[in-house]
C-alpha distance (Angstrom), angle and dihedral (degrees) to the residues before:
residue distance angle dihedral
M1 . . .
G2 3.80 . .
A3 3.77 132.2 .
I4 3.79 119.3 -38.9
K5 3.79 113.7 -91.2
E6 3.80 109.7 -126.8
V7 3.82 118.9 -144.4
V8 3.81 118.0 177.0
S9 3.78 129.6 -174.0
V10 3.80 113.9 -155.7
S11 3.79 105.3 -159.0
L12 3.78 136.1 -171.0
G13 3.78 86.2 -149.8
S14 3.78 129.5 99.8
A15 3.81 118.1 -58.1
A16 3.81 86.7 -140.2
R17 3.82 87.4 75.9
N18 3.82 95.4 56.4
H19 3.78 117.8 134.9
E20 3.80 140.6 172.8
V21 3.79 131.0 -167.0
E22 3.81 139.3 167.4
I23 3.81 119.5 -140.5
D24 3.81 140.2 166.4
L25 3.79 118.2 -119.5
L26 3.81 116.8 -175.4
G27 3.78 91.8 -29.8
E28 3.81 95.0 -45.0
R29 3.79 122.4 112.7
F30 3.81 114.9 -131.8
R31 3.79 132.0 -171.1
L32 3.82 111.1 -157.4
R33 3.79 116.7 -166.2
R34 3.77 134.6 178.0
E35 3.83 119.4 -159.0
G36 3.80 117.6 -172.0
F37 3.80 122.3 -156.9
D38 3.81 101.1 -169.1
G39 3.79 95.6 -117.7
D40 3.82 94.1 -52.9
V41 3.81 104.9 139.4
D42 3.82 93.0 -175.8
R43 3.80 93.1 56.1
A44 3.80 92.3 43.0
A45 3.82 91.9 51.2
A46 3.80 90.9 47.6
R47 3.80 91.0 50.7
L48 3.80 92.0 49.3
A49 3.80 89.8 52.1
E50 3.80 90.2 48.3
L51 3.82 93.0 51.0
D52 3.81 95.0 42.2
G53 3.77 109.9 114.5
T54 3.81 93.8 8.3
V55 3.83 101.2 78.5
D56 3.80 134.3 46.9
A57 3.80 98.0 -117.6
L58 3.79 139.7 -0.8
S59 3.76 130.0 -155.4
L60 3.78 135.9 -171.3
G61 3.79 118.8 -124.5
G62 3.79 129.0 -171.0
I63 3.81 88.8 25.1
D64 3.80 135.5 49.4
L65 3.77 128.5 -137.8
Y66 3.79 87.1 -137.2
L67 3.79 145.6 -15.7
R68 3.80 120.2 -116.7
A69 3.80 111.7 -155.3
A70 3.80 142.3 132.5
G71 3.79 91.9 10.6
H72 3.81 97.3 -53.6
D73 3.80 141.4 88.0
Y74 3.81 118.4 -131.2
H75 3.81 115.4 -164.3
F76 3.81 121.5 -146.9
R77 3.77 114.2 -127.8
A78 3.82 89.6 -152.6
A79 3.82 91.9 60.1
K80 3.80 96.1 52.9
R81 3.80 92.4 79.0
L82 3.79 91.1 53.6
A83 3.80 92.6 47.0
A84 3.81 90.3 49.9
A85 3.81 89.7 62.1
V86 3.82 90.8 66.3
K87 3.80 117.2 74.7
H88 3.81 106.1 155.4
T89 3.81 114.3 18.5
P90 3.84 121.0 76.0
L91 3.82 109.6 -101.0
V92 3.80 126.6 -161.1
C93 3.79 135.6 164.0
G94 3.81 104.7 -159.1
A95 3.81 94.9 -104.4
A96 3.81 94.1 115.3
L97 3.81 92.6 48.2
K98 3.81 101.0 41.8
G99 3.80 96.5 71.6
P100 3.81 99.7 54.1
L101 3.81 93.0 32.9
E102 3.80 96.2 53.5
H103 3.80 93.8 40.1
A104 3.81 87.1 54.6
T105 3.82 89.8 47.6
V106 3.80 90.7 62.3
R107 3.81 90.6 49.2
Y108 3.81 88.9 49.6
M109 3.79 90.6 54.2
H110 3.79 91.1 53.5
D111 3.81 101.9 35.8
E112 3.81 102.3 35.0
L113 3.80 103.6 26.5
G114 3.77 98.9 34.5
V115 3.79 90.8 -133.1
P116 3.82 112.0 163.7
L117 3.81 109.6 -127.8
A118 3.80 105.3 162.0
G119 3.79 111.1 108.0
K120 3.81 94.8 11.8
R121 3.80 114.6 137.0
A122 3.79 107.9 -124.6
L123 3.79 133.9 -174.0
V124 3.81 115.5 -155.7
T125 3.78 104.5 -161.4
S126 3.81 94.7 -150.7
A127 3.78 119.1 0.7
V128 3.80 94.2 -177.6
D129 3.81 86.9 64.7
R130 3.81 95.6 37.9
Y131 3.79 102.7 32.6
G132 3.82 95.1 146.4
L133 3.79 90.8 51.5
A134 3.80 91.4 49.0
E135 3.81 91.9 49.0
G136 3.80 91.7 48.0
L137 3.80 92.1 53.5
R138 3.81 91.8 45.1
E139 3.80 91.8 51.0
A140 3.81 89.6 47.9
G141 3.80 89.3 60.4
C142 3.81 101.1 -103.5
D143 3.79 120.7 154.8
L144 3.81 99.2 -121.8
R145 3.77 138.6 -156.2
Y146 3.80 122.1 -179.6
G147 3.81 122.2 -143.5
D148 3.81 100.4 -164.1
L149 3.79 95.1 121.2
L150 3.80 93.8 45.3
Y151 3.80 102.1 43.6
A152 3.80 100.7 38.3
L153 3.80 102.4 29.4
G154 3.81 104.5 22.5
I155 3.81 93.3 -121.6
P156 3.84 106.3 143.0
V157 3.81 96.8 -133.9
L158 3.80 129.0 110.8
I159 3.81 117.3 -149.4
R160 3.79 120.0 -130.5
G161 3.79 124.2 -160.6
K162 3.79 134.0 23.6
R163 3.79 94.5 -107.9
A164 3.80 92.3 55.0
L165 3.80 90.1 45.7
D166 3.81 94.1 51.2
I167 3.80 92.8 47.3
L168 3.79 90.8 49.9
I169 3.81 92.2 48.0
R170 3.80 92.3 51.8
I171 3.80 91.7 49.0
L172 3.80 100.9 41.9
A173 3.81 107.1 26.5
P174 3.84 95.6 72.6
V175 3.82 88.1 55.1
V176 3.79 98.7 39.1
V177 3.82 94.4 54.9
Q178 3.82 88.7 60.9
L179 3.83 92.4 60.3
P180 3.82 125.4 93.9
F181 3.79 105.1 -83.7
S182 3.82 93.5 -131.5
W183 3.81 88.1 64.5
L184 3.80 89.5 61.7
Y185 3.79 105.3 35.6
P186 3.82 136.0 22.9
T187 3.79 113.4 -102.3
G188 3.81 132.7 177.2
S189 3.80 116.9 -6.1
A190 3.81 90.8 -3.0
Q191 3.81 86.0 77.1
D192 3.80 90.2 62.2
K193 3.81 96.4 54.3
P194 3.81 118.2 109.5
P195 3.80 117.5 -105.5
S196 3.79 115.6 -76.8
A197 3.78 117.6 -99.9
K198 3.82 91.9 -151.1
R199 3.79 99.0 95.9
T200 3.78 105.1 26.7
R201 3.82 92.3 153.7
L202 3.81 97.0 48.3
Y203 3.81 94.9 98.5
E204 3.79 97.1 42.9
E205 3.81 97.2 95.0
F206 3.82 95.7 45.8
D207 3.79 131.0 85.0
I208 3.81 94.8 -167.1
I209 3.80 130.1 38.8
A210 3.82 110.2 -166.3
G211 3.78 134.2 179.7
D212 3.78 144.8 57.8
Y213 3.80 109.4 -7.8
Q214 3.81 94.8 -128.0
Y215 3.80 87.9 58.5
V216 3.82 94.1 41.7
R217 3.79 89.6 53.3
K218 3.82 94.5 43.8
F219 3.82 94.2 84.6
M220 3.81 99.9 16.2
P221 3.83 109.8 146.8
E222 3.78 125.5 -145.0
D223 3.80 89.9 -108.8
M224 3.81 112.2 60.9
A225 3.80 94.2 148.2
G226 3.80 112.3 162.3
K227 3.82 95.0 3.1
W228 3.79 123.5 136.7
V229 3.79 118.6 -143.4
I230 3.82 122.9 -159.7
T231 3.77 110.8 -172.7
N232 3.79 146.8 128.3
T233 3.82 128.8 -119.4
T234 3.80 115.1 33.6
T235 3.79 132.1 160.6
T236 3.79 127.2 -149.9
S237 3.80 89.9 -97.4
D238 3.82 90.7 51.3
V239 3.79 89.8 54.7
E240 3.78 92.2 49.5
E241 3.79 91.6 47.5
M242 3.81 90.5 54.6
R243 3.80 91.3 45.6
S244 3.81 91.0 52.7
R245 3.80 90.8 50.4
G246 3.80 91.5 53.2
V247 3.82 101.7 -105.2
E248 3.79 105.3 167.2
L249 3.81 103.6 -161.3
L250 3.81 128.6 21.4
V251 3.80 119.2 -170.8
T252 3.78 120.6 -179.9
S253 3.79 118.2 -169.0
T254 3.81 93.0 -137.1
P255 3.82 126.7 54.4
R256 3.78 122.1 -98.5
L257 3.81 110.7 -109.6
A258 3.81 117.5 -169.0
G259 3.80 91.7 -19.7
R260 3.80 99.1 -44.1
S261 3.79 135.5 83.1
F262 3.79 109.4 -137.8
G263 3.79 121.7 -140.1
A264 3.80 122.6 -98.6
N265 3.81 88.5 -104.6
V266 3.82 91.8 65.5
I267 3.80 93.7 44.4
E268 3.81 91.0 48.0
A269 3.81 91.1 51.2
A270 3.81 90.1 50.7
L271 3.81 92.0 49.1
I272 3.81 95.6 50.8
T273 3.81 88.7 48.2
L274 3.79 90.5 51.2
A275 3.81 89.5 49.9
G276 3.81 92.7 46.3
A277 3.80 89.1 -125.6
P278 3.82 124.5 156.1
G279 3.80 92.5 -139.1
E280 3.80 145.0 -23.7
L281 3.79 122.2 -1.6
G282 3.79 129.2 -150.4
S283 3.79 123.5 -91.7
A284 3.81 94.1 -104.9
D285 3.80 91.4 51.5
Y286 3.81 91.7 51.4
L287 3.79 92.8 49.7
R288 3.81 91.2 47.1
L289 3.81 92.4 50.8
L290 3.81 92.4 46.1
G291 3.79 88.5 55.2
E292 3.80 93.2 46.2
V293 3.81 94.1 52.2
G294 3.81 92.0 42.6
F295 3.79 97.2 -118.8
A296 3.80 111.7 160.4
P297 3.80 133.5 163.7
D298 3.78 116.2 -78.5
V299 3.81 111.2 -117.2
R300 3.80 123.4 -162.8
W301 3.79 124.6 179.0
L302 3.78 95.2 -160.0
Q303 3.79 95.1 -172.5
S304 3.81 99.1 45.9
E305 3.77 97.1 -160.2
A306 3.82 90.0 67.2
V307 3.81 96.8 66.1
S308 3.78 102.0 78.0
E309 3.80 91.9 39.2
I310 3.81 93.0 57.9
T311 3.81 105.0 32.4
G312 3.79 103.2 17.6
R313 3.81 88.1 -125.4
D314 3.75 129.8 134.2
T315 3.80 110.2 -96.9
A316 3.80 92.0 -142.2
R317 3.81 92.2 63.0
T318 3.78 95.2 47.6
P319 3.84 118.1 94.3
Q320 3.78 111.7 -103.0
């Protein structure tokens, strides 16, 4: 085994969510590290410049370079400054991986877990950011609502129907990506705030809440009994918070490593390093590599008595 491969995520998110782990991938040793800069773009850009050329891959956390949805890519103006700080090291943000990864996560739930999805009422907090997840749930037969207007822009309207969603994305996304990113998504200490009490009844009519965890948590009520959450990055404390609120099933699209599921940006950076690629790969390549390294969604039945009732499977054999 050669030198350790270094993969670093520079995030605009809270430093309280930092994490580091070492893992083996196909005989290679990797060190994955997340460094949060509490919404400070200047410090994050300086750190990217400092790491450039010294590590194997870099990724952006707490902000994307672009959104990939409805057949188009929409590039964030706010991320261009961060990207400009990197001249030599491959840089990704997770946007190219999220679509195929989260679409496959829904298939995994149905095919491998035996979880019934058809007819479930699902809220996707922001489909423009999680388009593959939204499409997977739609294809699985869920009755969907999309919260893009509410979560990103504060407009209290849920979108119904793929056609309406795609039209809205094509109209608004080119404008939205020009806005300050902090207007659209919580960064820094805003990620540590307790859930808002403004819309305590928002989740009542839904069986599944799906999307970025910061958005999922934004309006999470005290009573989440029986709800299923499909999301991405969660810490040990996030899991316990959901358990205490009664969440029944938690599925994260990336595996849990040393107690924490990393974001798609970190996993994407690790995969391109493993492939020896200078940048993003195609969807098929990502899915192939995920299978080769044995990465699968992390599944937690947080209220253990629910497992056999829903899937007919033995609780003891189900990941906890």
